[in-house]
Steps between C-alpha positions, in 0.01 A plus 500: 500500500590426862269622772633602833329343796372729764568388845185438696668586827332767703676723739390401842405778731655458838248478777587467861733671741769742385814518710740786441746418772627216714619695801160636599308261720154409384260574779144375531376368164720412201575793271490873558235591755620775735695824506793352691572267209473784248744710704736204540503416130549865399790533747649172373496630143678821608750291701576281200562807286722673757710185543539461120308175481258632236521790252283810520275384218425169675432680827251735335336210318452320828352815655257528211405134536447546872269796431310296241453213744372740766258667259351167393492328838163489673671521841605856418198724456431858594727647766719190523574519127584870528739427786667219305544724196648772721755247635590395147529863384734583788723205415492597132606856593791360701613302199481809279701707747772233521535485127587871463 
């Protein structure tokens, strides 16, 4: 009887800064920390979709990831988080309108 070896590798959880775009300038501290960056990244995702650089599914996945990052970031709390989510929802709505 031959036993299969289990790999002892663990999936490493990624800690650190998440960057969703290269065209948006990082202002102040590294990572996502203000509404201007959220708006810029959301607009960059829409731009990439409209110029056929990424498919619709990828664009929506990036929007979802952006919303997840905003919800977990300590820089976005209370009113600032609500404003960031509103920006993301507006960009998501634009993507949905373009797809029809």
